[in-house]
C-alpha positions as CSV (number, residue, x, y, z in Angstrom):
1,M,0.0,0.0,0.0
2,E,1.2,3.5,-0.9
3,A,1.4,6.5,1.4
4,I,1.0,9.9,-0.2
5,V,3.2,12.7,1.1
6,H,2.3,16.4,0.6
7,P,4.8,19.2,0.6
8,D,3.0,20.8,3.5
9,G,4.0,18.0,5.9
10,R,1.1,15.6,5.6
11,L,1.4,12.0,4.9
12,I,-1.9,10.4,3.9
13,W,-2.3,6.8,4.9
14,R,-5.5,4.9,4.2
15,G,-7.3,8.2,3.7
16,Q,-6.1,9.7,7.1
17,P,-3.6,12.5,7.5
18,I,-0.5,11.9,9.6
19,R,1.9,14.7,10.5
20,C,5.4,14.3,9.0
21,S,8.7,16.1,8.6
22,L,10.4,16.7,5.2
23,G,13.7,18.0,4.1
24,Q,14.8,21.5,5.1
25,G,15.2,22.2,1.3
26,G,11.6,21.4,0.6
27,V,10.5,18.9,-2.0
28,R,12.3,18.8,-5.4
29,V,11.9,17.0,-8.6
30,N,15.6,17.5,-9.4
31,K,17.2,16.3,-6.2
32,V,20.9,16.6,-5.8
33,E,23.3,15.6,-3.1
34,G,23.5,18.1,-0.2
35,D,20.5,20.2,-1.1
36,G,18.5,19.1,1.9
37,A,15.5,18.4,-0.2
38,T,13.1,15.4,-0.2
39,P,12.9,13.9,-3.6
40,A,9.6,14.0,-5.4
41,G,8.4,10.7,-6.9
42,V,7.5,7.2,-5.9
43,L,9.9,5.7,-3.4
44,P,9.5,2.0,-2.8
45,V,10.3,0.5,0.5
46,R,13.5,-1.6,0.2
47,R,14.6,-2.6,3.7
48,I,13.8,-1.8,7.3
49,F,16.5,-1.4,10.0
50,Y,16.0,-1.0,13.7
51,R,17.9,-0.6,17.0
52,A,17.3,-3.9,18.8
53,D,18.5,-2.4,22.1
54,R,15.7,0.2,22.0
55,V,12.7,-1.1,20.0
56,P,11.2,-4.4,19.1
57,P,11.5,-5.6,15.5
58,P,9.0,-3.6,13.4
59,R,6.5,-5.6,11.4
60,G,6.6,-4.9,7.7
61,L,6.6,-6.4,4.3
62,A,10.3,-5.6,3.5
63,P,13.2,-7.4,5.0
64,V,13.8,-6.3,8.7
65,E,17.3,-6.3,10.1
66,P,18.9,-5.0,13.3
67,I,21.7,-2.5,13.0
68,S,24.9,-2.3,15.0
69,S,27.4,0.4,15.9
70,S,29.5,-0.5,12.8
71,D,26.7,0.2,10.3
72,G,26.6,3.3,8.0
73,W,25.4,4.7,4.7
74,C,27.8,6.2,2.2
75,D,26.8,9.7,1.1
76,D,30.1,10.4,-0.8
77,P,29.4,10.7,-4.5
78,D,33.0,10.0,-5.3
79,E,33.0,6.6,-3.6
80,R,32.1,3.4,-5.3
81,D,29.7,2.7,-2.3
82,Y,27.8,5.9,-2.9
83,N,24.2,5.6,-1.7
84,R,24.7,2.1,-0.2
85,F,24.9,0.5,3.2
86,V,28.5,0.2,4.4
87,R,30.4,-1.2,7.4
88,L,32.4,1.3,9.5
89,P,35.0,2.4,9.5
90,H,34.6,3.6,5.9
91,D,37.0,5.9,4.0
92,G,34.3,8.0,2.3
93,S,31.8,10.4,3.9
94,H,29.0,8.5,5.5
95,E,26.1,8.6,8.0
96,Q,26.4,6.5,11.1
97,L,23.1,4.6,11.5
98,W,23.7,3.9,15.2
99,R,22.8,7.3,16.6
100,Q,22.6,8.7,20.1
101,D,19.2,10.2,19.5
102,A,16.2,8.2,18.5
103,L,15.9,9.3,14.9
104,Y,17.2,6.1,13.5
105,D,15.7,3.7,16.0
106,V,13.6,2.6,13.0
107,I,14.9,3.3,9.5
108,V,13.0,2.5,6.3
109,V,15.3,2.5,3.3
110,L,13.4,4.1,0.4
111,G,14.3,3.4,-3.2
112,W,15.8,6.6,-4.4
113,N,18.8,6.8,-6.7
114,D,19.5,3.1,-6.2
115,R,18.7,1.3,-9.4
116,P,21.0,2.5,-10.9
117,V,23.0,4.8,-8.6
118,V,23.8,8.1,-10.2
119,K,26.6,10.3,-8.7
120,R,25.3,13.4,-6.9
121,R,21.6,12.6,-7.4
122,G,21.1,12.1,-3.7
123,S,21.7,9.5,-1.0
124,A,20.4,8.1,2.3
125,I,16.7,8.9,1.6
126,F,14.9,7.2,4.5
127,L,11.6,7.1,6.3
128,H,12.6,7.4,9.9
129,V,11.6,8.7,13.4
130,A,10.7,12.4,13.6
131,T,12.1,14.7,16.3
132,P,9.5,15.6,19.0
133,D,9.0,19.0,17.3
134,Y,9.0,17.6,13.8
135,A,12.1,19.6,12.8
136,P,13.0,19.4,9.1
137,T,15.2,16.5,8.0
138,E,18.2,16.5,5.7
139,G,16.0,15.1,2.9
140,C,14.2,12.2,4.5
141,V,10.5,11.8,5.5
142,A,10.0,11.4,9.3
143,L,7.1,10.3,11.4
144,A,6.4,9.8,15.1
145,L,7.5,6.3,16.1
146,P,3.9,5.1,16.7
147,D,2.8,6.3,13.3
148,L,5.8,4.8,11.6
149,S,5.3,1.5,13.3
150,R,1.6,1.5,12.4
151,V,2.1,2.2,8.6
152,L,4.8,-0.5,8.4
153,A,2.6,-3.0,10.2
154,E,-0.4,-2.2,8.0
155,G,1.6,-2.9,4.8
156,L,3.5,0.1,3.6
157,T,5.1,-0.7,0.2
158,S,6.0,2.8,-1.1
159,V,5.9,6.5,-0.4
160,R,4.7,8.9,-3.1
161,V,6.2,12.3,-2.5
162,L,4.2,15.0,-4.4
163,A,5.9,18.1,-5.8
164,V,4.5,21.5,-5.2
């Protein structure tokens, strides 16, 4: 089942609005690395990661895997691992998936710039846990943990992000 994300911070799930956070750069059709924008388009759910020391395994249709302190995601367009899961330490620029805050307690990897990967088209586009004040993300879509858990359990297969 597909969720529809509006640029004003509403995710529509089964006809009901859910508050969400989007990228600080807004929503863009022509996403590029570092613009802080959430890419417009249909983003299929690829994988689900979670912090097993903090939350139970989320239910979902995609493969569900626990993360560890040595897990990362490469965001360096000049690396061969660009926009891919990596083990740390890693030579290129990367995000650490094991964070001190709760934002990556559940991480849904969305299919953006992955089949095939194009340099500088954007990386690490996730559906993850929102901050309590729903602060903008670096380009991801973020929901409160109970909302994220519910949409996954109810069969989320893709996120359609609408352009302005």
